[in-house]
N, C-alpha and C positions, 0 to 999 in steps of 0.2 A: 853387662846388664841384660842384654838381649838373650844371651845364652842361658842365663839363670831362669828367665821367664819361660823359655822353651822347655828347659829341664823340668820345671815345676808342672807344666802342662802334661809332659810325658809321664811324670810320676803320678799325677792325678789320674790319668788314663789307665796306668798300670794298676792302681788301687781299685778302680772301677772294674777292670777286667778280673781282678782277684775276687772281688765280691760276687760278680756274676758267675764265674766258674765254680766258686764255692757253693752257691745256691743250686746250680745245676748238678753238681756232684752229690750234694745232700739229697736232692730230689730223687735222683736215680738210685742212690743207696737205700732210700726209704722204699722205693718200688721193689727193689731186689729183696730187701728184708721182709717185706710183707706179702710178697708174691708166693704162690704155692710152688710153681715150677718156672723159674726165670728162664726167659728165652736167651739163647746164646747171643743174639744181637744186642739185647739190653745189657748183658754182662760186658760185652765189648765196649759199648758206649760208656759204661761205668768206669772201666779201666782207662779209657781215653780221657774222660772228664777228670779222673783222679790225677793222671799224668800231667794234664794241662794245668791243673790247680797247683800241683807241686812245682812245676817249672816256673810258674808265675811267682810263687812264694820265694823260690831260690833267686829269681831275678830281682825281686824287691830287696831281698837281703843283700845281694851283691851291690845294688845301687844305694844301699843305706836309706831306703824309703821307710818312713815311719808314718803311722796314722795320726799321730799327735798334732802335727802342724796343720792338718786339714780339718 
């Protein structure tokens, strides 16, 4: 019983991290797409944000986390 409650808390935190990193990735993508001459640092931040988002998505898939029960 206790383990399942802890697992649900971790899953909920994982979903929140996914939504946060997705928003950051989309914001940086918008800046790059609408910028005239993107700075190298911004492009690096974009790549890092994308990698973080993809990692979290893969982790959610591995853990069988679904948005439906939340």
